[in-house]
C-alpha positions as MATLAB code, in Angstrom:
seq = 'MKLLAFDTSTETLSVAVARGAHAPVLSHEGVGGAQASTTLIPAALALLQQAGVQLADLDAIVFGRGPGSFTGLRTACAVAQGLGFGGQVPVLAVDTLMAVAEEARHAAGHTQVLALLDARMDEVYCATYAYDAGQWQTRQPPALARPDDLLLPPGYVIAGNARPAYGARLPAAATVFDALPQATALLRLAPALIAAGRAQPAAQALPLYIRDKVAQTTEERAAHRAASAGAASVSP';
ca = [
      55.751   84.504  120.213;
      52.798   83.124  122.129;
      54.102   81.095  124.976;
      52.840   79.267  128.117;
      55.519   78.718  130.749;
      55.384   77.128  134.223;
      57.661   75.880  136.908;
      56.807   73.453  139.796;
      60.217   72.487  140.851;
      60.041   74.245  144.324;
      57.387   74.948  146.862;
      56.148   77.894  144.741;
      54.048   77.276  141.538;
      54.739   79.798  138.867;
      52.816   80.279  135.573;
      53.125   82.884  132.923;
      51.715   83.564  129.457;
      53.457   85.744  126.688;
      51.037   87.018  124.106;
      53.392   88.835  121.724;
      56.337   91.350  121.752;
      54.114   94.317  122.699;
      51.562   92.795  125.029;
      52.134   92.597  128.761;
      53.100   89.165  130.174;
      50.417   87.653  132.423;
      51.649   85.700  135.472;
      50.291   83.652  138.399;
      51.941   82.491  141.499;
      50.716   79.974  143.995;
      51.556   77.087  146.412;
      53.551   74.411  144.766;
      54.740   71.152  146.112;
      52.214   68.325  146.255;
      49.418   70.827  145.499;
      50.874   71.673  142.086;
      49.499   68.333  140.601;
      45.952   69.626  141.170;
      46.359   73.372  140.676;
      48.748   73.679  137.679;
      46.312   72.867  134.862;
      43.572   75.067  136.142;
      45.932   77.840  136.659;
      47.394   77.520  133.213;
      44.062   77.363  131.497;
      42.745   80.358  133.412;
      45.761   82.436  132.494;
      45.382   81.502  128.807;
      41.774   82.438  128.943;
      42.609   85.774  130.539;
      45.290   86.352  127.813;
      42.790   85.529  125.060;
      45.178   82.786  123.749;
      43.987   79.387  122.573;
      46.147   76.388  123.487;
      46.640   75.549  119.763;
      47.893   79.064  119.010;
      50.883   78.646  121.267;
      54.373   78.532  119.634;
      55.624   76.455  122.556;
      54.987   75.316  126.113;
      57.912   76.058  128.205;
      58.604   74.234  131.593;
      61.288   74.010  134.186;
      62.626   70.455  133.630;
      64.820   70.359  136.815;
      66.634   69.769  139.003;
      64.214   70.175  141.791;
      61.369   68.393  143.698;
      60.741   65.054  142.162;
      57.057   65.276  142.457;
      57.169   68.824  141.055;
      59.127   67.758  138.047;
      56.863   64.845  137.294;
      53.911   67.116  137.462;
      55.419   69.749  135.090;
      56.516   67.152  132.493;
      53.116   65.346  132.615;
      51.277   68.647  132.116;
      53.576   69.799  129.409;
      53.135   66.481  127.540;
      49.354   66.537  128.042;
      48.885   70.140  126.886;
      51.460   69.642  124.109;
      49.573   66.679  122.723;
      46.174   68.346  123.223;
      47.110   71.448  121.240;
      49.645   69.936  118.822;
      52.225   72.324  120.386;
      55.982   71.687  120.906;
      57.487   71.810  124.300;
      60.754   73.533  125.539;
      62.438   72.009  128.522;
      64.596   74.606  130.488;
      67.026   74.008  133.270;
      65.604   75.414  136.554;
      68.985   76.585  137.548;
      69.391   78.637  134.383;
      66.015   80.272  135.205;
      67.508   81.176  138.648;
      70.523   82.775  136.855;
      68.120   84.680  134.703;
      66.186   86.087  137.598;
      69.396   87.318  139.087;
      70.331   89.056  135.763;
      66.879   90.537  135.201;
      66.502   91.827  138.718;
      69.930   92.794  139.769;
      72.120   92.810  136.619;
      74.319   89.859  137.583;
      75.891   88.120  134.634;
      78.146   85.538  136.328;
      76.090   83.265  138.548;
      76.587   80.160  140.672;
      72.831   79.033  140.791;
      71.723   76.969  143.800;
      68.482   75.291  144.724;
      67.923   73.462  148.073;
      67.963   69.744  147.368;
      67.233   68.861  150.912;
      69.157   65.888  152.554;
      71.985   68.407  153.367;
      72.726   69.013  149.660;
      72.166   71.694  146.937;
      71.618   71.559  143.204;
      74.186   73.765  141.602;
      75.384   75.027  138.272;
      77.364   78.005  136.932;
      76.324   80.414  134.173;
      77.759   83.337  132.342;
      75.748   85.806  130.264;
      77.446   86.519  126.894;
      76.123   87.968  123.688;
      72.624   88.143  124.950;
      72.214   84.650  126.167;
      73.355   82.370  129.054;
      76.305   79.995  128.551;
      76.598   76.947  130.858;
      79.990   76.827  132.435;
      79.396   73.961  134.844;
      76.224   71.873  134.205;
      73.657   71.110  136.919;
      75.063   68.805  139.668;
      74.580   67.869  143.291;
      76.889   69.081  146.073;
      77.157   69.645  149.683;
      77.049   73.459  150.690;
      80.430   73.201  152.354;
      82.111   71.844  149.161;
      80.963   74.573  146.834;
      83.541   76.692  145.046;
      82.657   80.130  143.900;
      84.609   81.304  140.778;
      86.046   84.846  140.921;
      83.556   87.502  139.962;
      80.593   85.156  140.393;
      77.584   85.741  142.757;
      75.355   83.110  144.280;
      71.579   83.071  143.357;
      68.829   80.733  144.465;
      66.972   79.634  147.518;
      69.745   78.012  149.537;
      70.467   80.984  152.002;
      67.647   80.031  154.533;
      68.829   76.495  155.020;
      72.581   76.838  154.408;
      73.631   80.400  154.627;
      76.521   80.025  157.087;
      77.882   77.148  154.909;
      77.924   78.966  151.649;
      81.226   80.405  150.349;
      82.438   83.170  152.604;
      82.118   86.736  151.509;
      79.836   85.722  148.556;
      77.198   88.023  147.290;
      73.907   86.077  147.618;
      70.810   86.922  145.663;
      67.527   85.143  146.681;
      65.686   83.831  143.659;
      63.456   81.094  142.516;
      62.991   79.686  138.921;
      60.010   81.938  137.882;
      57.876   81.233  134.840;
      58.602   84.804  133.589;
      62.291   83.887  133.508;
      61.532   80.867  131.358;
      59.650   83.150  129.005;
      62.692   85.426  128.598;
      64.989   82.526  128.034;
      62.638   80.735  125.565;
      63.227   82.698  122.279;
      66.868   82.136  122.181;
      66.367   78.468  122.989;
      63.688   78.011  120.422;
      65.924   79.739  117.849;
      68.687   77.290  118.606;
      66.301   74.363  117.933;
      65.665   73.230  121.463;
      61.841   72.924  121.160;
      60.749   69.311  120.803;
      57.639   67.215  120.304;
      55.439   66.817  123.441;
      56.694   63.175  124.038;
      60.094   64.623  124.820;
      58.991   66.553  127.943;
      61.326   64.741  130.204;
      62.708   65.744  133.693;
      66.278   66.346  134.845;
      66.525   64.603  138.069;
      70.278   64.730  139.015;
      69.671   62.788  142.306;
      68.551   59.115  141.982;
      67.015   58.876  145.500;
      64.394   60.849  147.173;
      64.839   60.054  150.905;
      67.488   59.255  153.374;
      67.668   55.871  155.095;
      67.076   55.763  158.859;
      70.884   55.368  159.401;
      71.552   58.448  157.088;
      69.011   60.529  159.051;
      70.513   59.476  162.426;
      74.075   60.360  161.170;
      73.040   63.679  159.886;
      71.344   64.617  163.201;
      74.547   63.515  165.054;
      76.681   65.615  162.757;
      74.365   68.655  163.212;
      74.438   68.162  167.086;
      78.217   67.971  167.071;
      78.530   71.103  165.032;
      76.254   72.910  167.398;
      78.206   71.979  170.349;
      81.387   73.511  169.090;
      79.891   76.631  167.853;
      81.268   79.781  169.614;
];
């Protein structure tokens, strides 16, 4: 398969192109966040040119649909739609948390994963996955939770980017694997998802938000600061 994949759900922009079973995957990583809206299309087109692949030759455009940064998800969906319409190519939306689980499997062999992404506002996006018969099965779908409320099923590891912000509040004694939803992980996930009929017309490139608000109120920020100060005052 010839595939273009990208993820802009975190502060890292990740783009990759697959040219076929025996050709090396080409990838690019850069600064995401607000900059992704101006850098994603040039990076994707440059990588396609480097790979010698025309947009219309792609079997699908694969993108991380979320959860993640609201701005990043809107960027990914808009670019997937635009390129999909332009090349008459279907799109494949993939959960960013499944891509995190795939990174943990590919890099470290983990097959039972609680995937976490920092959702800011003292919360994480979370989902659990198990790798069985060559593909990931969703055990608990993406949701929003406080780090202190997470439950780690027996035999599972934690993967994602939550350790820097919430490391001390993650389940005790858990194995934690630092990972982001990389475009190369999306490429590895894509064939099975396409075979399952998950590719759709470009107009269906839609985000998975989970959270319906993007910022705390002034009162919520003040309460969070007070809670953090109280926790610090009782720390040993």
